C-alpha positions as CSV (number, residue, x, y, z in Angstrom):
1,M,0.0,0.0,0.0
2,T,2.9,2.4,-0.8
3,R,1.8,4.0,-4.0
4,T,-1.0,6.1,-2.7
5,W,-0.6,9.6,-4.2
6,M,-4.0,11.1,-4.7
7,G,-3.8,14.9,-4.4
8,A,-6.2,17.8,-4.2
9,L,-6.0,21.0,-6.2
10,C,-3.7,23.8,-5.1
11,L,-6.4,26.5,-4.9
12,A,-3.9,29.3,-4.8
13,A,-2.7,28.4,-8.3
14,L,-6.4,28.2,-9.4
15,V,-7.1,31.7,-8.2
16,S,-4.0,33.2,-9.8
17,A,-4.7,31.5,-13.1
18,C,-8.2,32.9,-13.2
19,G,-7.1,36.5,-13.0
20,G,-10.6,38.0,-12.3
21,D,-12.1,37.8,-15.8
22,S,-15.9,37.9,-15.2
23,A,-16.8,36.9,-18.8
24,A,-18.5,33.5,-19.1
25,P,-16.2,31.0,-21.0
26,A,-17.1,30.5,-24.6
27,Q,-18.1,27.1,-25.8
28,V,-15.0,25.6,-27.3
29,A,-15.6,24.1,-30.7
30,Q,-14.8,20.4,-30.8
31,D,-12.3,20.7,-33.7
32,A,-10.5,23.5,-31.9
33,L,-10.4,21.6,-28.7
34,Q,-9.0,18.5,-30.6
35,A,-6.2,20.6,-32.0
36,R,-5.4,22.1,-28.7
37,I,-5.1,18.8,-26.8
38,E,-3.1,17.2,-29.6
39,Q,-0.6,20.1,-29.2
40,V,-0.5,19.7,-25.4
41,R,0.1,16.0,-25.8
42,A,2.8,16.4,-28.4
43,D,4.6,19.2,-26.5
44,G,4.6,17.1,-23.3
45,G,5.3,13.8,-25.0
46,L,2.4,12.3,-23.2
47,P,1.2,8.8,-24.1
48,G,-2.5,9.7,-24.4
49,L,-4.9,12.4,-23.4
50,T,-8.7,12.7,-23.0
51,V,-10.8,15.8,-22.2
52,V,-14.5,15.9,-21.2
53,T,-16.3,19.2,-21.1
54,V,-19.8,19.7,-19.6
55,G,-21.7,22.8,-20.6
56,G,-25.2,22.8,-19.2
57,E,-26.6,19.4,-20.1
58,D,-24.2,18.7,-22.9
59,I,-21.2,16.4,-22.5
60,A,-18.4,16.3,-25.1
61,T,-15.3,14.2,-25.2
62,V,-12.1,14.4,-27.3
63,S,-9.0,12.3,-27.1
64,A,-5.4,12.3,-28.4
65,G,-2.3,10.1,-28.5
66,G,0.1,8.2,-30.6
67,G,0.6,4.5,-31.3
68,A,-0.6,1.8,-28.9
69,A,-0.9,4.3,-26.1
70,R,-3.4,6.5,-27.9
71,L,-6.6,7.0,-25.8
72,R,-10.0,6.7,-27.4
73,P,-12.9,8.7,-25.8
74,D,-14.4,5.6,-24.3
75,D,-11.2,4.1,-22.9
76,L,-11.1,3.5,-19.1
77,L,-8.9,5.4,-16.8
78,Q,-8.1,4.8,-13.1
79,A,-9.5,7.9,-11.5
80,G,-7.8,7.8,-8.1
81,S,-9.1,10.4,-5.7
82,Q,-12.0,11.5,-8.0
83,T,-13.6,8.5,-6.1
84,K,-13.8,10.6,-3.0
85,A,-16.7,12.7,-4.4
86,V,-18.5,9.5,-5.3
87,T,-18.0,8.2,-1.7
88,A,-19.4,11.6,-0.4
89,M,-22.5,11.2,-2.7
90,L,-23.1,7.7,-1.4
91,L,-23.0,8.9,2.2
92,A,-25.2,11.8,1.3
93,R,-27.9,9.4,0.0
94,L,-27.7,7.5,3.3
95,V,-28.0,10.7,5.3
96,E,-31.0,11.8,3.3
97,R,-32.6,8.4,4.0
98,N,-31.9,8.8,7.7
99,R,-29.6,5.8,7.8
100,L,-26.8,8.1,9.0
101,R,-26.1,11.6,10.2
102,W,-23.3,14.0,9.3
103,D,-22.6,14.4,13.0
104,S,-22.6,10.6,13.7
105,T,-19.4,9.9,15.7
106,L,-17.0,7.0,15.5
107,A,-17.9,5.9,19.0
108,E,-21.5,5.7,18.0
109,L,-20.8,3.9,14.7
110,F,-18.2,1.4,16.0
111,P,-19.1,0.9,19.7
112,E,-17.3,-2.5,19.7
113,W,-14.1,-0.7,18.8
114,R,-14.4,2.2,21.3
115,A,-12.0,0.7,23.8
116,T,-9.3,0.0,21.3
117,M,-9.4,3.0,19.0
118,Q,-7.4,6.1,19.9
119,P,-9.6,8.0,22.5
120,A,-9.3,11.2,20.5
121,L,-11.2,9.6,17.7
122,H,-14.4,8.9,19.7
123,D,-16.0,12.2,18.8
124,V,-14.8,12.4,15.2
125,T,-17.8,12.8,12.9
126,V,-18.7,11.7,9.4
127,A,-18.4,15.3,8.2
128,Q,-15.0,15.6,9.7
129,L,-13.8,12.5,7.9
130,L,-15.0,13.9,4.5
131,R,-13.4,17.3,5.2
132,H,-10.1,15.7,6.2
133,R,-10.3,16.9,9.8
134,S,-10.1,13.5,11.5
135,G,-6.5,13.6,12.5
136,L,-5.9,10.2,10.9
137,Q,-2.7,9.4,9.0
138,R,-2.7,10.2,5.3
139,D,-2.0,6.7,4.1
140,I,-1.3,3.1,5.3
141,E,2.5,3.3,5.3
142,E,4.7,0.4,4.1
143,A,5.5,-1.1,7.6
144,D,1.8,-1.1,8.5
145,G,0.9,-2.5,5.0
146,E,3.3,-5.4,5.6
147,K,1.6,-6.3,8.9
148,L,-1.9,-6.1,7.3
149,L,-0.8,-8.2,4.3
150,S,-0.1,-11.1,6.7
151,L,-3.7,-10.8,7.9
152,A,-5.3,-10.6,4.4
153,T,-7.9,-13.2,3.6
154,G,-8.8,-12.1,0.0
155,D,-12.3,-11.1,1.1
156,L,-12.7,-7.4,0.5
157,V,-15.1,-6.5,3.3
158,T,-13.1,-8.5,5.8
159,D,-9.7,-7.1,4.7
160,R,-11.0,-3.5,4.7
161,T,-12.5,-4.0,8.2
162,T,-9.2,-5.4,9.5
163,A,-7.2,-2.5,7.9
164,I,-9.4,0.2,9.4
165,R,-9.6,-1.4,12.8
166,Y,-5.8,-1.6,12.8
167,M,-5.4,2.1,11.7
168,L,-7.8,3.4,14.4
169,R,-5.3,2.0,17.0
170,Q,-2.3,3.8,15.4
171,P,-0.9,7.2,16.6
172,L,-2.8,10.1,15.0
173,A,-1.1,12.6,12.6
174,D,-2.9,15.5,14.2
175,V,-5.5,16.5,16.8
176,P,-8.9,15.7,15.4
177,G,-10.8,18.9,14.3
178,S,-7.7,21.1,14.6
179,T,-6.6,21.4,11.0
180,A,-7.4,20.0,7.6
181,L,-4.9,17.1,6.9
182,Y,-5.5,15.1,3.7
183,S,-6.2,11.5,4.6
184,N,-7.0,8.5,2.4
185,V,-7.4,6.4,5.5
186,G,-10.2,8.8,6.5
187,Y,-12.0,8.0,3.3
188,M,-11.4,4.3,3.7
189,L,-13.2,4.6,7.0
190,A,-16.0,6.6,5.4
191,G,-16.5,3.7,3.0
192,L,-16.7,1.3,5.9
193,I,-19.3,3.5,7.5
194,A,-21.3,3.4,4.3
195,E,-21.2,-0.4,4.4
196,R,-22.4,-0.5,8.0
197,A,-25.2,2.0,7.3
198,G,-26.2,0.6,3.9
199,G,-26.0,-3.1,4.8
200,A,-23.9,-4.1,1.7
201,P,-20.3,-3.9,0.4
202,F,-19.1,-0.5,-0.7
203,E,-19.0,-1.4,-4.4
204,T,-22.5,-2.8,-4.3
205,L,-23.8,0.3,-2.6
206,V,-22.1,2.7,-5.1
207,Q,-23.7,0.8,-8.0
208,Q,-27.1,0.8,-6.4
209,E,-27.1,4.4,-5.0
210,V,-24.9,6.4,-7.3
211,F,-23.9,4.8,-10.6
212,G,-27.3,3.2,-11.2
213,P,-29.5,6.2,-10.5
214,L,-27.3,8.5,-12.6
215,G,-26.9,6.0,-15.5
216,V,-23.1,5.8,-15.0
217,T,-21.1,2.8,-16.1
218,A,-18.0,2.4,-13.9
219,T,-16.3,-0.1,-11.7
220,F,-13.4,-0.4,-9.2
221,G,-9.9,-1.6,-9.7
222,F,-7.4,-0.9,-12.5
223,P,-8.2,-0.9,-16.3
224,E,-5.4,-3.5,-16.6
225,D,-7.5,-5.9,-14.5
226,V,-10.0,-6.2,-17.4
227,G,-7.4,-6.0,-20.2
228,A,-8.2,-2.5,-21.1
229,T,-6.0,0.6,-21.0
230,V,-2.5,0.6,-19.8
231,G,-1.1,3.2,-17.4
232,H,2.4,4.6,-17.7
233,V,5.1,5.8,-15.4
234,W,8.1,8.1,-16.2
235,H,11.4,6.1,-16.0
236,D,14.9,6.7,-17.4
237,G,13.7,9.6,-19.5
238,G,10.7,8.0,-21.1
239,W,7.3,6.5,-20.5
240,R,6.9,2.8,-19.8
241,P,3.9,0.7,-19.0
242,A,3.3,0.5,-15.3
243,D,3.8,-3.0,-13.8
244,F,2.2,-2.9,-10.4
245,P,1.8,-6.4,-9.1
246,A,-1.7,-7.8,-8.7
247,Q,-1.4,-7.6,-4.9
248,D,-0.5,-3.9,-5.1
249,R,-3.5,-3.2,-7.4
250,Y,-5.7,-5.1,-4.9
251,N,-4.4,-3.0,-2.0
252,M,-4.6,0.3,-3.9
253,A,-7.8,0.2,-5.7
254,R,-9.9,-2.4,-3.9
255,I,-8.9,-2.3,-0.2
256,M,-8.8,1.5,-0.5
257,A,-11.8,1.7,-2.9
258,A,-13.6,4.5,-1.2
259,A,-10.5,6.7,-1.2
260,G,-9.5,6.1,-4.8
261,G,-10.6,2.9,-6.5
262,M,-12.9,4.1,-9.3
263,T,-12.1,3.1,-12.9
264,I,-14.2,5.0,-15.4
265,S,-14.2,6.5,-19.0
266,M,-14.3,10.2,-19.4
267,P,-17.8,10.4,-21.0
268,E,-19.1,8.5,-18.0
269,Y,-17.2,10.7,-15.6
270,G,-18.8,13.6,-17.4
271,K,-22.2,12.4,-16.1
272,L,-20.9,12.7,-12.6
273,L,-19.7,16.2,-13.2
274,R,-23.0,17.1,-14.9
275,E,-24.9,16.0,-11.8
276,Q,-22.8,18.4,-9.6
277,L,-23.9,21.3,-11.8
278,R,-27.5,20.1,-11.8
279,G,-27.5,19.8,-8.0
280,L,-25.9,23.1,-7.4
281,R,-28.6,24.9,-9.4
282,G,-31.4,22.9,-7.8
283,D,-32.2,20.7,-10.9
284,S,-31.2,17.3,-9.5
285,A,-33.5,14.6,-8.3
286,F,-30.5,12.7,-6.9
287,L,-29.9,14.8,-3.8
288,D,-31.4,17.9,-2.3
289,K,-29.8,21.2,-3.4
290,A,-28.8,21.9,0.2
291,T,-26.9,18.7,0.2
292,F,-25.0,19.6,-2.9
293,E,-24.3,23.0,-1.4
294,L,-22.8,21.2,1.7
295,I,-20.7,18.9,-0.5
296,H,-19.2,21.9,-2.3
297,S,-18.9,24.2,0.7
298,A,-15.6,25.8,1.2
299,A,-14.9,25.2,4.9
300,D,-11.1,24.9,5.3
301,R,-11.1,25.0,1.4
302,Y,-12.3,21.4,1.3
303,G,-15.8,20.2,1.0
304,F,-16.9,16.6,0.8
305,G,-14.7,15.1,-1.9
306,W,-14.0,18.4,-3.5
307,A,-11.5,21.2,-2.9
308,A,-13.5,24.4,-3.0
309,S,-12.8,28.1,-3.0
310,E,-14.2,31.5,-4.1
311,V,-12.4,32.6,-7.3
312,P,-12.5,36.2,-8.4
313,G,-14.9,36.7,-11.3
314,K,-16.1,33.1,-11.2
315,G,-17.6,32.6,-7.8
316,R,-17.3,29.3,-6.1
317,V,-15.2,26.8,-7.9
318,S,-14.6,23.2,-7.0
319,A,-11.7,21.0,-8.1
320,H,-9.9,17.8,-7.4
321,A,-7.1,15.6,-8.8
322,G,-6.6,11.9,-8.6
323,S,-3.9,9.3,-9.3
324,W,-2.4,6.1,-8.1
325,G,0.8,6.8,-9.9
326,S,0.1,5.6,-13.5
327,Y,-3.0,7.5,-14.5
328,Y,-4.1,11.1,-13.8
329,V,-7.4,12.8,-13.8
330,F,-8.0,16.5,-12.9
331,A,-11.5,18.1,-12.8
332,I,-12.8,21.6,-12.2
333,V,-16.5,22.5,-11.6
334,V,-17.6,26.1,-12.2
335,P,-21.3,26.4,-11.2
336,G,-21.5,30.1,-12.1
337,S,-20.6,29.3,-15.7
338,S,-22.6,26.0,-15.7
339,R,-19.4,24.4,-16.8
340,A,-17.2,21.5,-15.8
341,V,-14.0,20.2,-17.4
342,A,-11.9,17.1,-16.7
343,V,-8.6,16.1,-18.3
344,G,-7.3,12.5,-18.0
345,C,-4.0,10.8,-19.0
346,N,-2.9,7.2,-19.1
347,C,0.3,8.4,-17.3
348,Y,1.6,10.1,-14.2
349,G,4.6,12.4,-13.8
350,E,5.5,15.8,-12.4
351,D,5.8,17.6,-15.8
352,A,2.7,15.8,-17.1
353,V,0.6,16.9,-14.1
354,A,1.7,20.5,-14.5
355,R,0.7,20.5,-18.2
356,L,-2.6,18.8,-17.5
357,D,-3.5,21.1,-14.6
358,E,-2.8,24.2,-16.7
359,L,-4.9,22.8,-19.6
360,T,-7.8,22.1,-17.3
361,R,-7.7,25.5,-15.7
362,R,-7.6,27.3,-19.1
363,L,-10.5,25.2,-20.5
364,A,-12.6,25.7,-17.4
365,L,-11.8,29.3,-16.5
366,D,-10.7,31.3,-19.5
C-alpha cells in the first residue's frame, strides 16, 4: 500500500490563473479543442490524453495520443481520488434516507471498537472524515501495510475492516478537528461507515445508490485488470507501462476503494460532473440542493470530496485531482458558468501533471 498519491487542487494556483475575468467562458468548438489537446500531448510527450467538457446538459469528449498508447474517448482510466466525491455522494444518500447523520461519531458507529481506538477519535464525525479533519494518518505506510498483508484473507469486506480497525489504533497525525490534513485512511473509514449504514459492500452500494440512478457505467480496480487501458510511469527519460503487481493493485484500488478505487471512462465521468452542476442549481432529483451545497462548501477549502474556493470573477469553484501513480485525472466545476472540465491521461509524472492542470484551468476558467 505504498503507491498512494492522490492529491487535491492547489487552490492558490487556481485563483491566480483565473485572474478575475468575469466573462463566461465561450463554448470551445470540438475541432479547436481537438487541435489544442493534440498540441499539449505532443509538447509534453504524453502517451494519451482525454478531455471531457460539460456545458449545461451537454457532454463532449475528445482524445489524443500516438501509437498503442493512444486514448480513445471511451477508454477506461483509473481515476484515483476522484472517487472521494462518489463516496461523499453515497454517504449523502444514506444521510437523506436517515440511515446516517453527518454528525454521527465513530464511538456511535463502532461501539465495539471504542475501547481499542485512539480515544481522541471517539467524537470524530462523518463530516470531519470527509473534510479531512479526523487527524488520521494520510496513508497506510509500508510497515503497516506489511503487517496487514499477513492478515489478508482475500475477502474485500473482511480485509478492509481489518485494515481500518488496525489504523484506528495507530498514533494520529494531528489532533482531530484542529486542521485539515488530507487522509486517504479517513475516506477508507468513510467507505466502511457506508457499508455499515447501507448493509452491503461498498462497491454494491455505489452501483445501487450512485452509478445506477445516474446512469453511469463504472467499476473499481485498474483498467489492466480487465485487459483495457495501460497506465504509464516516467522512467529513465521516457514513458513505460506500469507494472504494479496484482497484490499492489488489490491494495490500492480495492482495499482502499472508497479513497481512490474508481475506474471510469471520461464520458461516464462527465455524467458525474453534470450532476454536480445540476445539483448546485437545484435541478437534481438525486440529492437535495442543500446537500450539494454542503458537498461543495468551502470550509477549510475542502468540501466533501472536493477542494472548494471562491475565485475572483467566477464565484465558487470546486476542483480535485486523482492518481495512483500511473494515471491522472483532474477536474474543475464552475457552477456560475454552468461548466465543468476534466482532463485525463494514461500516465503520471510531475511535468505531465503541471501541463494537464494548466490545460484544465484554461478550459474551465478562460
